PyMOL Python script that loads the backbone (N, CA, C, O; Angstrom):
from pymol import cmd

cmd.read_pdbstr("""\
ATOM      1  N   MET A   1       9.000   0.955   9.102  1.00  0.00           N
ATOM      2  CA  MET A   1       7.524   0.555   9.065  1.00  0.00           C
ATOM      3  C   MET A   1       7.147   0.205   7.704  1.00  0.00           C
ATOM      4  O   MET A   1       7.711   0.808   6.791  1.00  0.00           O
ATOM      5  N   ASP A   2       6.298  -0.660   7.441  1.00  0.00           N
ATOM      6  CA  ASP A   2       5.827  -0.947   6.262  1.00  0.00           C
ATOM      7  C   ASP A   2       4.363  -0.670   6.017  1.00  0.00           C
ATOM      8  O   ASP A   2       3.545  -0.720   6.935  1.00  0.00           O
ATOM      9  N   ILE A   3       4.019  -0.360   4.697  1.00  0.00           N
ATOM     10  CA  ILE A   3       2.539  -0.342   4.324  1.00  0.00           C
ATOM     11  C   ILE A   3       2.409  -1.375   3.312  1.00  0.00           C
ATOM     12  O   ILE A   3       3.425  -1.848   2.804  1.00  0.00           O
ATOM     13  N   PHE A   4       1.208  -1.781   2.959  1.00  0.00           N
ATOM     14  CA  PHE A   4       0.915  -2.864   1.883  1.00  0.00           C
ATOM     15  C   PHE A   4       0.329  -2.176   0.804  1.00  0.00           C
ATOM     16  O   PHE A   4      -0.328  -1.142   0.924  1.00  0.00           O
ATOM     17  N   CYS A   5       0.584  -2.784  -0.294  1.00  0.00           N
ATOM     18  CA  CYS A   5      -0.154  -2.434  -1.512  1.00  0.00           C
ATOM     19  C   CYS A   5      -1.672  -2.704  -1.488  1.00  0.00           C
ATOM     20  O   CYS A   5      -1.970  -3.854  -1.166  1.00  0.00           O
ATOM     21  N   PRO A   6      -2.532  -1.993  -1.725  1.00  0.00           N
ATOM     22  CA  PRO A   6      -3.972  -2.139  -1.445  1.00  0.00           C
ATOM     23  C   PRO A   6      -4.611  -3.086  -2.444  1.00  0.00           C
ATOM     24  O   PRO A   6      -5.764  -3.484  -2.281  1.00  0.00           O
ATOM     25  N   ARG A   7      -3.851  -3.451  -3.491  1.00  0.00           N
ATOM     26  CA  ARG A   7      -4.255  -4.423  -4.515  1.00  0.00           C
ATOM     27  C   ARG A   7      -3.708  -5.845  -4.323  1.00  0.00           C
ATOM     28  O   ARG A   7      -4.450  -6.823  -4.415  1.00  0.00           O
ATOM     29  N   CYS A   8      -2.301  -5.950  -4.036  1.00  0.00           N
ATOM     30  CA  CYS A   8      -1.877  -7.397  -3.878  1.00  0.00           C
ATOM     31  C   CYS A   8      -1.291  -7.797  -2.717  1.00  0.00           C
ATOM     32  O   CYS A   8      -0.887  -8.952  -2.581  1.00  0.00           O
ATOM     33  N   GLY A   9      -1.166  -6.674  -1.558  1.00  0.00           N
ATOM     34  CA  GLY A   9      -0.692  -6.967  -0.412  1.00  0.00           C
ATOM     35  C   GLY A   9       0.801  -6.920  -0.109  1.00  0.00           C
ATOM     36  O   GLY A   9       1.233  -7.162   1.018  1.00  0.00           O
ATOM     37  N   GLU A  10       1.584  -6.600  -1.151  1.00  0.00           N
ATOM     38  CA  GLU A  10       3.035  -6.576  -0.974  1.00  0.00           C
ATOM     39  C   GLU A  10       3.498  -5.411  -0.115  1.00  0.00           C
ATOM     40  O   GLU A  10       3.070  -4.261  -0.215  1.00  0.00           O
ATOM     41  N   PRO A  11       4.474  -5.861   0.789  1.00  0.00           N
ATOM     42  CA  PRO A  11       4.761  -4.967   1.736  1.00  0.00           C
ATOM     43  C   PRO A  11       5.840  -3.879   1.232  1.00  0.00           C
ATOM     44  O   PRO A  11       6.819  -4.291   0.610  1.00  0.00           O
ATOM     45  N   TRP A  12       5.706  -2.675   1.453  1.00  0.00           N
ATOM     46  CA  TRP A  12       6.586  -1.703   1.050  1.00  0.00           C
ATOM     47  C   TRP A  12       6.989  -0.840   2.240  1.00  0.00           C
ATOM     48  O   TRP A  12       6.176  -0.448   3.078  1.00  0.00           O
ATOM     49  N   ASP A  13       8.373  -0.551   2.267  1.00  0.00           N
ATOM     50  CA  ASP A  13       8.849   0.200   3.318  1.00  0.00           C
ATOM     51  C   ASP A  13       8.636   1.762   2.915  1.00  0.00           C
ATOM     52  O   ASP A  13       8.927   2.209   1.806  1.00  0.00           O
ATOM     53  N   ILE A  14       8.104   2.498   3.941  1.00  0.00           N
ATOM     54  CA  ILE A  14       7.801   4.054   3.745  1.00  0.00           C
ATOM     55  C   ILE A  14       9.138   4.621   3.145  1.00  0.00           C
ATOM     56  O   ILE A  14       9.016   5.493   2.284  1.00  0.00           O
ATOM     57  N   ALA A  15      10.303   4.251   3.479  1.00  0.00           N
ATOM     58  CA  ALA A  15      11.412   5.036   2.973  1.00  0.00           C
ATOM     59  C   ALA A  15      11.647   4.679   1.464  1.00  0.00           C
ATOM     60  O   ALA A  15      12.022   5.556   0.687  1.00  0.00           O
ATOM     61  N   SER A  16      11.434   3.429   1.061  1.00  0.00           N
ATOM     62  CA  SER A  16      11.395   3.075  -0.422  1.00  0.00           C
ATOM     63  C   SER A  16      10.429   3.785  -1.221  1.00  0.00           C
ATOM     64  O   SER A  16      10.674   3.999  -2.408  1.00  0.00           O
ATOM     65  N   LEU A  17       9.246   4.211  -0.633  1.00  0.00           N
ATOM     66  CA  LEU A  17       8.194   4.954  -1.295  1.00  0.00           C
ATOM     67  C   LEU A  17       8.972   6.344  -1.641  1.00  0.00           C
ATOM     68  O   LEU A  17       8.918   6.857  -2.758  1.00  0.00           O
ATOM     69  N   CYS A  18       9.667   6.864  -0.599  1.00  0.00           N
ATOM     70  CA  CYS A  18      10.173   8.315  -0.826  1.00  0.00           C
ATOM     71  C   CYS A  18      11.370   8.375  -1.709  1.00  0.00           C
ATOM     72  O   CYS A  18      11.594   9.362  -2.410  1.00  0.00           O
ATOM     73  N   GLU A  19      12.180   7.274  -1.681  1.00  0.00           N
ATOM     74  CA  GLU A  19      13.483   7.216  -2.245  1.00  0.00           C
ATOM     75  C   GLU A  19      13.643   6.373  -3.546  1.00  0.00           C
ATOM     76  O   GLU A  19      14.234   6.860  -4.509  1.00  0.00           O
ATOM     77  N   ASP A  20      13.172   5.231  -3.583  1.00  0.00           N
ATOM     78  CA  ASP A  20      13.397   4.356  -4.605  1.00  0.00           C
ATOM     79  C   ASP A  20      12.284   4.367  -5.621  1.00  0.00           C
ATOM     80  O   ASP A  20      12.675   4.159  -6.769  1.00  0.00           O
ATOM     81  N   MET A  21      11.036   4.554  -5.475  1.00  0.00           N
ATOM     82  CA  MET A  21      10.118   4.526  -6.348  1.00  0.00           C
ATOM     83  C   MET A  21       9.914   5.869  -7.106  1.00  0.00           C
ATOM     84  O   MET A  21      10.075   6.947  -6.533  1.00  0.00           O
ATOM     85  N   SER A  22       9.580   5.777  -8.314  1.00  0.00           N
ATOM     86  CA  SER A  22       9.138   6.992  -9.266  1.00  0.00           C
ATOM     87  C   SER A  22       7.912   7.652  -8.537  1.00  0.00           C
ATOM     88  O   SER A  22       7.199   7.001  -7.773  1.00  0.00           O
ATOM     89  N   LYS A  23       7.707   8.981  -8.815  1.00  0.00           N
ATOM     90  CA  LYS A  23       6.645   9.625  -8.218  1.00  0.00           C
ATOM     91  C   LYS A  23       5.342   9.157  -8.704  1.00  0.00           C
ATOM     92  O   LYS A  23       4.354   9.324  -7.990  1.00  0.00           O
ATOM     93  N   GLU A  24       5.242   8.584  -9.855  1.00  0.00           N
ATOM     94  CA  GLU A  24       4.113   8.015 -10.494  1.00  0.00           C
ATOM     95  C   GLU A  24       3.691   6.728  -9.936  1.00  0.00           C
ATOM     96  O   GLU A  24       2.490   6.487  -9.813  1.00  0.00           O
ATOM     97  N   ASP A  25       4.728   5.750  -9.534  1.00  0.00           N
ATOM     98  CA  ASP A  25       4.564   4.678  -8.893  1.00  0.00           C
ATOM     99  C   ASP A  25       4.027   4.800  -7.502  1.00  0.00           C
ATOM    100  O   ASP A  25       3.161   4.043  -7.064  1.00  0.00           O
ATOM    101  N   ALA A  26       4.562   5.764  -6.828  1.00  0.00           N
ATOM    102  CA  ALA A  26       4.255   6.008  -5.301  1.00  0.00           C
ATOM    103  C   ALA A  26       2.808   6.659  -5.329  1.00  0.00           C
ATOM    104  O   ALA A  26       2.102   6.509  -4.332  1.00  0.00           O
ATOM    105  N   GLN A  27       2.361   7.323  -6.341  1.00  0.00           N
ATOM    106  CA  GLN A  27       1.205   7.951  -6.436  1.00  0.00           C
ATOM    107  C   GLN A  27       0.157   6.909  -6.843  1.00  0.00           C
ATOM    108  O   GLN A  27      -0.985   7.069  -6.412  1.00  0.00           O
ATOM    109  N   ASP A  28       0.400   5.971  -7.545  1.00  0.00           N
ATOM    110  CA  ASP A  28      -0.688   4.943  -7.964  1.00  0.00           C
ATOM    111  C   ASP A  28      -0.763   4.023  -6.784  1.00  0.00           C
ATOM    112  O   ASP A  28      -1.854   3.550  -6.464  1.00  0.00           O
ATOM    113  N   LEU A  29       0.450   3.709  -6.042  1.00  0.00           N
ATOM    114  CA  LEU A  29       0.091   2.999  -4.719  1.00  0.00           C
ATOM    115  C   LEU A  29      -0.731   3.474  -3.677  1.00  0.00           C
ATOM    116  O   LEU A  29      -1.448   2.742  -2.996  1.00  0.00           O
ATOM    117  N   ARG A  30      -0.616   4.880  -3.530  1.00  0.00           N
ATOM    118  CA  ARG A  30      -1.416   5.528  -2.628  1.00  0.00           C
ATOM    119  C   ARG A  30      -2.764   5.538  -3.121  1.00  0.00           C
ATOM    120  O   ARG A  30      -3.692   5.342  -2.337  1.00  0.00           O
ATOM    121  N   ARG A  31      -2.957   5.740  -4.301  1.00  0.00           N
ATOM    122  CA  ARG A  31      -4.444   5.870  -5.067  1.00  0.00           C
ATOM    123  C   ARG A  31      -5.204   4.593  -5.043  1.00  0.00           C
ATOM    124  O   ARG A  31      -6.417   4.629  -5.254  1.00  0.00           O
ATOM    125  N   GLY A  32      -4.577   3.423  -4.795  1.00  0.00           N
ATOM    126  CA  GLY A  32      -5.018   2.064  -4.745  1.00  0.00           C
ATOM    127  C   GLY A  32      -5.080   1.372  -6.110  1.00  0.00           C
ATOM    128  O   GLY A  32      -5.807   0.412  -6.366  1.00  0.00           O
ATOM    129  N   LYS A  33      -4.201   1.991  -6.985  1.00  0.00           N
ATOM    130  CA  LYS A  33      -3.958   1.400  -8.420  1.00  0.00           C
ATOM    131  C   LYS A  33      -3.111   0.201  -8.524  1.00  0.00           C
ATOM    132  O   LYS A  33      -3.098  -0.612  -9.448  1.00  0.00           O
ATOM    133  N   GLY A  34      -2.321   0.202  -7.323  1.00  0.00           N
ATOM    134  CA  GLY A  34      -1.360  -1.051  -7.288  1.00  0.00           C
ATOM    135  C   GLY A  34       0.118  -0.523  -7.211  1.00  0.00           C
ATOM    136  O   GLY A  34       0.389   0.672  -7.331  1.00  0.00           O
ATOM    137  N   CYS A  35       0.986  -1.438  -7.017  1.00  0.00           N
ATOM    138  CA  CYS A  35       2.491  -1.281  -6.994  1.00  0.00           C
ATOM    139  C   CYS A  35       3.084  -1.932  -8.167  1.00  0.00           C
ATOM    140  O   CYS A  35       2.473  -2.704  -8.905  1.00  0.00           O
ATOM    141  N   PRO A  36       4.386  -1.554  -8.305  1.00  0.00           N
ATOM    142  CA  PRO A  36       5.061  -1.948  -9.498  1.00  0.00           C
ATOM    143  C   PRO A  36       5.051  -3.639  -9.614  1.00  0.00           C
ATOM    144  O   PRO A  36       5.226  -4.179 -10.706  1.00  0.00           O
ATOM    145  N   CYS A  37       4.850  -4.342  -8.495  1.00  0.00           N
ATOM    146  CA  CYS A  37       4.612  -5.782  -8.554  1.00  0.00           C
ATOM    147  C   CYS A  37       3.498  -6.159  -9.096  1.00  0.00           C
ATOM    148  O   CYS A  37       3.491  -7.159  -9.813  1.00  0.00           O
ATOM    149  N   CYS A  38       2.453  -5.498  -8.880  1.00  0.00           N
ATOM    150  CA  CYS A  38       1.220  -6.147  -9.611  1.00  0.00           C
ATOM    151  C   CYS A  38       0.572  -5.170 -10.643  1.00  0.00           C
ATOM    152  O   CYS A  38      -0.531  -5.464 -11.104  1.00  0.00           O
ATOM    153  N   ALA A  39       1.169  -4.086 -11.007  1.00  0.00           N
ATOM    154  CA  ALA A  39       0.789  -3.157 -12.123  1.00  0.00           C
ATOM    155  C   ALA A  39       0.663  -4.055 -13.283  1.00  0.00           C
ATOM    156  O   ALA A  39       1.583  -4.854 -13.463  1.00  0.00           O
ATOM    157  N   GLY A  40      -0.425  -4.049 -14.174  1.00  0.00           N
ATOM    158  CA  GLY A  40      -0.526  -4.543 -15.281  1.00  0.00           C
ATOM    159  C   GLY A  40      -0.990  -6.072 -15.199  1.00  0.00           C
ATOM    160  O   GLY A  40      -1.219  -6.690 -16.239  1.00  0.00           O
ATOM    161  N   HIS A  41      -1.109  -6.612 -14.063  1.00  0.00           N
ATOM    162  CA  HIS A  41      -1.484  -8.082 -13.807  1.00  0.00           C
ATOM    163  C   HIS A  41      -2.998  -8.044 -13.484  1.00  0.00           C
ATOM    164  O   HIS A  41      -3.564  -7.117 -12.905  1.00  0.00           O
ATOM    165  N   ASP A  42      -3.560  -9.148 -13.928  1.00  0.00           N
ATOM    166  CA  ASP A  42      -5.003  -9.206 -13.600  1.00  0.00           C
ATOM    167  C   ASP A  42      -5.133  -9.995 -12.386  1.00  0.00           C
ATOM    168  O   ASP A  42      -4.956 -11.212 -12.434  1.00  0.00           O
ATOM    169  N   LEU A  43      -5.475  -9.309 -11.133  1.00  0.00           N
ATOM    170  CA  LEU A  43      -5.731  -9.813  -9.999  1.00  0.00           C
ATOM    171  C   LEU A  43      -7.071 -10.373  -9.728  1.00  0.00           C
ATOM    172  O   LEU A  43      -7.815  -9.723  -8.993  1.00  0.00           O
ATOM    173  N   THR A  44      -7.483 -11.509 -10.232  1.00  0.00           N
ATOM    174  CA  THR A  44      -8.802 -12.114 -10.074  1.00  0.00           C
ATOM    175  C   THR A  44      -9.066 -12.737  -8.675  1.00  0.00           C
ATOM    176  O   THR A  44     -10.194 -12.881  -8.203  1.00  0.00           O
ATOM    177  N   GLU A  45      -7.887 -13.096  -8.052  1.00  0.00           N
ATOM    178  CA  GLU A  45      -8.106 -13.773  -6.901  1.00  0.00           C
ATOM    179  C   GLU A  45      -8.362 -12.827  -5.718  1.00  0.00           C
ATOM    180  O   GLU A  45      -7.918 -11.679  -5.734  1.00  0.00           O
ATOM    181  N   GLU A  46      -9.069 -13.305  -4.704  1.00  0.00           N
ATOM    182  CA  GLU A  46      -9.385 -12.638  -3.518  1.00  0.00           C
ATOM    183  C   GLU A  46      -8.178 -11.838  -3.053  1.00  0.00           C
ATOM    184  O   GLU A  46      -7.061 -12.350  -3.125  1.00  0.00           O
ATOM    185  N   ARG A  47      -8.357 -10.533  -2.549  1.00  0.00           N
ATOM    186  CA  ARG A  47      -7.268  -9.691  -2.025  1.00  0.00           C
ATOM    187  C   ARG A  47      -7.060 -10.231  -0.680  1.00  0.00           C
ATOM    188  O   ARG A  47      -8.010 -10.700  -0.053  1.00  0.00           O
ATOM    189  N   PRO A  48      -5.699 -10.187  -0.126  1.00  0.00           N
ATOM    190  CA  PRO A  48      -5.339 -10.625   1.207  1.00  0.00           C
ATOM    191  C   PRO A  48      -5.969  -9.513   2.105  1.00  0.00           C
ATOM    192  O   PRO A  48      -6.154  -8.353   1.734  1.00  0.00           O
ATOM    193  N   PHE A  49      -6.275 -10.021   3.339  1.00  0.00           N
ATOM    194  CA  PHE A  49      -6.950  -8.991   4.260  1.00  0.00           C
ATOM    195  C   PHE A  49      -6.026  -7.803   4.442  1.00  0.00           C
ATOM    196  O   PHE A  49      -6.544  -6.687   4.480  1.00  0.00           O
ATOM    197  N   ARG A  50      -4.643  -7.932   4.565  1.00  0.00           N
ATOM    198  CA  ARG A  50      -3.856  -6.812   4.755  1.00  0.00           C
ATOM    199  C   ARG A  50      -3.910  -5.710   3.575  1.00  0.00           C
ATOM    200  O   ARG A  50      -3.742  -4.503   3.753  1.00  0.00           O
ATOM    201  N   ALA A  51      -4.125  -6.223   2.565  1.00  0.00           N
ATOM    202  CA  ALA A  51      -4.219  -5.323   1.522  1.00  0.00           C
ATOM    203  C   ALA A  51      -5.643  -4.650   1.438  1.00  0.00           C
ATOM    204  O   ALA A  51      -5.792  -3.591   0.829  1.00  0.00           O
ATOM    205  N   GLU A  52      -6.582  -5.234   2.006  1.00  0.00           N
ATOM    206  CA  GLU A  52      -7.921  -4.529   2.123  1.00  0.00           C
ATOM    207  C   GLU A  52      -7.724  -3.590   3.374  1.00  0.00           C
ATOM    208  O   GLU A  52      -8.136  -2.436   3.251  1.00  0.00           O
ATOM    209  N   ALA A  53      -7.152  -3.953   4.539  1.00  0.00           N
ATOM    210  CA  ALA A  53      -6.925  -2.973   5.449  1.00  0.00           C
ATOM    211  C   ALA A  53      -6.161  -1.849   5.146  1.00  0.00           C
ATOM    212  O   ALA A  53      -6.462  -0.752   5.616  1.00  0.00           O
ATOM    213  N   SER A  54      -5.103  -2.022   4.331  1.00  0.00           N
ATOM    214  CA  SER A  54      -4.212  -1.030   3.827  1.00  0.00           C
ATOM    215  C   SER A  54      -5.099   0.004   2.953  1.00  0.00           C
ATOM    216  O   SER A  54      -5.019   1.230   3.027  1.00  0.00           O
ATOM    217  N   GLY A  55      -5.819  -0.616   2.248  1.00  0.00           N
ATOM    218  CA  GLY A  55      -6.598   0.225   1.290  1.00  0.00           C
ATOM    219  C   GLY A  55      -7.575   1.173   1.933  1.00  0.00           C
ATOM    220  O   GLY A  55      -7.758   2.320   1.525  1.00  0.00           O
ATOM    221  N   VAL A  56      -8.234   0.594   3.033  1.00  0.00           N
ATOM    222  CA  VAL A  56      -9.228   1.430   3.897  1.00  0.00           C
ATOM    223  C   VAL A  56      -8.531   2.467   4.548  1.00  0.00           C
ATOM    224  O   VAL A  56      -8.962   3.620   4.576  1.00  0.00           O
ATOM    225  N   LEU A  57      -7.288   2.048   5.164  1.00  0.00           N
ATOM    226  CA  LEU A  57      -6.647   3.128   6.010  1.00  0.00           C
ATOM    227  C   LEU A  57      -6.132   4.169   5.043  1.00  0.00           C
ATOM    228  O   LEU A  57      -6.132   5.342   5.418  1.00  0.00           O
ATOM    229  N   MET A  58      -5.696   3.860   3.841  1.00  0.00           N
ATOM    230  CA  MET A  58      -5.237   4.916   2.914  1.00  0.00           C
ATOM    231  C   MET A  58      -6.343   5.907   2.580  1.00  0.00           C
ATOM    232  O   MET A  58      -6.123   7.117   2.541  1.00  0.00           O
ATOM    233  N   ASP A  59      -7.663   5.313   2.314  1.00  0.00           N
ATOM    234  CA  ASP A  59      -8.779   6.146   2.030  1.00  0.00           C
ATOM    235  C   ASP A  59      -9.120   7.028   3.222  1.00  0.00           C
ATOM    236  O   ASP A  59      -9.516   8.177   3.028  1.00  0.00           O
ATOM    237  N   ILE A  60      -8.979   6.527   4.467  1.00  0.00           N
ATOM    238  CA  ILE A  60      -9.190   7.431   5.719  1.00  0.00           C
ATOM    239  C   ILE A  60      -8.281   8.482   5.901  1.00  0.00           C
ATOM    240  O   ILE A  60      -8.627   9.654   6.043  1.00  0.00           O
ATOM    241  N   LEU A  61      -6.943   8.018   5.900  1.00  0.00           N
ATOM    242  CA  LEU A  61      -5.932   8.943   6.218  1.00  0.00           C
ATOM    243  C   LEU A  61      -5.285   9.571   5.297  1.00  0.00           C
ATOM    244  O   LEU A  61      -4.439  10.395   5.643  1.00  0.00           O
ATOM    245  N   GLY A  62      -5.526   9.332   3.970  1.00  0.00           N
ATOM    246  CA  GLY A  62      -5.150  10.148   2.889  1.00  0.00           C
ATOM    247  C   GLY A  62      -3.438   9.990   2.608  1.00  0.00           C
ATOM    248  O   GLY A  62      -2.848   8.930   2.401  1.00  0.00           O
ATOM    249  N   ASP A  63      -2.948  11.116   2.656  1.00  0.00           N
ATOM    250  CA  ASP A  63      -1.300  11.009   2.536  1.00  0.00           C
ATOM    251  C   ASP A  63      -0.608  10.712   3.609  1.00  0.00           C
ATOM    252  O   ASP A  63       0.614  10.629   3.489  1.00  0.00           O
ATOM    253  N   ASP A  64      -1.181  10.502   4.806  1.00  0.00           N
ATOM    254  CA  ASP A  64      -0.321  10.316   6.167  1.00  0.00           C
ATOM    255  C   ASP A  64      -0.035   8.691   6.096  1.00  0.00           C
ATOM    256  O   ASP A  64      -0.724   7.817   6.622  1.00  0.00           O
ATOM    257  N   LEU A  65       1.105   8.525   5.344  1.00  0.00           N
ATOM    258  CA  LEU A  65       1.598   7.064   5.418  1.00  0.00           C
ATOM    259  C   LEU A  65       2.082   6.800   6.596  1.00  0.00           C
ATOM    260  O   LEU A  65       1.930   5.649   7.006  1.00  0.00           O
ATOM    261  N   ASP A  66       2.720   7.688   7.368  1.00  0.00           N
ATOM    262  CA  ASP A  66       3.222   7.317   8.798  1.00  0.00           C
ATOM    263  C   ASP A  66       2.114   6.800   9.615  1.00  0.00           C
ATOM    264  O   ASP A  66       2.307   5.948  10.482  1.00  0.00           O
ATOM    265  N   GLY A  67       0.882   7.331   9.338  1.00  0.00           N
ATOM    266  CA  GLY A  67      -0.224   7.024  10.301  1.00  0.00           C
ATOM    267  C   GLY A  67      -0.824   5.690   9.801  1.00  0.00           C
ATOM    268  O   GLY A  67      -1.409   4.913  10.555  1.00  0.00           O
ATOM    269  N   VAL A  68      -0.619   5.453   8.336  1.00  0.00           N
ATOM    270  CA  VAL A  68      -1.380   4.110   7.823  1.00  0.00           C
ATOM    271  C   VAL A  68      -0.293   2.995   8.483  1.00  0.00           C
ATOM    272  O   VAL A  68      -0.704   2.019   9.110  1.00  0.00           O
ATOM    273  N   ALA A  69       1.069   3.245   8.277  1.00  0.00           N
ATOM    274  CA  ALA A  69       2.108   2.247   8.805  1.00  0.00           C
ATOM    275  C   ALA A  69       1.798   1.936  10.241  1.00  0.00           C
ATOM    276  O   ALA A  69       1.686   0.789  10.673  1.00  0.00           O
ATOM    277  N   SER A  70       1.671   3.007  10.936  1.00  0.00           N
ATOM    278  CA  SER A  70       1.480   2.754  12.348  1.00  0.00           C
ATOM    279  C   SER A  70       0.315   1.894  12.768  1.00  0.00           C
ATOM    280  O   SER A  70       0.366   0.884  13.470  1.00  0.00           O
ATOM    281  N   MET A  71      -0.823   2.502  12.182  1.00  0.00           N
ATOM    282  CA  MET A  71      -2.070   1.669  12.300  1.00  0.00           C
ATOM    283  C   MET A  71      -1.967   0.164  11.788  1.00  0.00           C
ATOM    284  O   MET A  71      -2.600  -0.702  12.392  1.00  0.00           O
ATOM    285  N   LEU A  72      -1.296  -0.117  10.844  1.00  0.00           N
ATOM    286  CA  LEU A  72      -1.241  -1.509  10.390  1.00  0.00           C
ATOM    287  C   LEU A  72      -0.065  -2.290  11.217  1.00  0.00           C
ATOM    288  O   LEU A  72       0.036  -3.516  11.185  1.00  0.00           O
ATOM    289  N   GLU A  73       0.646  -1.603  11.821  1.00  0.00           N
ATOM    290  CA  GLU A  73       1.735  -2.266  12.839  1.00  0.00           C
ATOM    291  C   GLU A  73       0.815  -2.467  14.223  1.00  0.00           C
ATOM    292  O   GLU A  73       0.949  -3.482  14.906  1.00  0.00           O
ATOM    293  N   ASP A  74      -0.001  -1.556  14.526  1.00  0.00           N
ATOM    294  CA  ASP A  74      -1.095  -1.937  15.575  1.00  0.00           C
ATOM    295  C   ASP A  74      -1.809  -3.128  15.496  1.00  0.00           C
ATOM    296  O   ASP A  74      -1.993  -3.918  16.422  1.00  0.00           O
ATOM    297  N   PHE A  75      -2.288  -3.246  14.104  1.00  0.00           N
ATOM    298  CA  PHE A  75      -3.128  -4.425  13.746  1.00  0.00           C
ATOM    299  C   PHE A  75      -2.294  -5.777  13.903  1.00  0.00           C
ATOM    300  O   PHE A  75      -2.868  -6.866  13.922  1.00  0.00           O
ATOM    301  N   GLY A  76      -1.060  -5.665  14.002  1.00  0.00           N
ATOM    302  CA  GLY A  76      -0.092  -6.898  13.980  1.00  0.00           C
ATOM    303  C   GLY A  76       0.206  -7.353  12.685  1.00  0.00           C
ATOM    304  O   GLY A  76       0.530  -8.534  12.558  1.00  0.00           O
ATOM    305  N   PHE A  77       0.144  -6.507  11.549  1.00  0.00           N
ATOM    306  CA  PHE A  77       0.836  -6.936  10.407  1.00  0.00           C
ATOM    307  C   PHE A  77       2.287  -6.858  10.287  1.00  0.00           C
ATOM    308  O   PHE A  77       2.843  -7.249   9.261  1.00  0.00           O
TER     309      PHE A  77
END
""", "prot")
cmd.dss("prot")
cmd.show_as("cartoon", "prot")
cmd.util.cbc("prot")
cmd.orient("prot")
């Protein structure tokens, strides 16, 4: 199951968050600061809807990434 970066909408597998990303990168993604793909880039364009949905769900569910991924899957992303 995937979650999406709340800044750029890039999909990330939950397993990669736990195994491949550094702790700092994973925490930045959860806090809405962006993923390694968009970190340091000025994203002046409008965020994709899936990025906005992911950001809102992360705010609501906090560290429950399985819940975020499950709800995003229910939305049809």
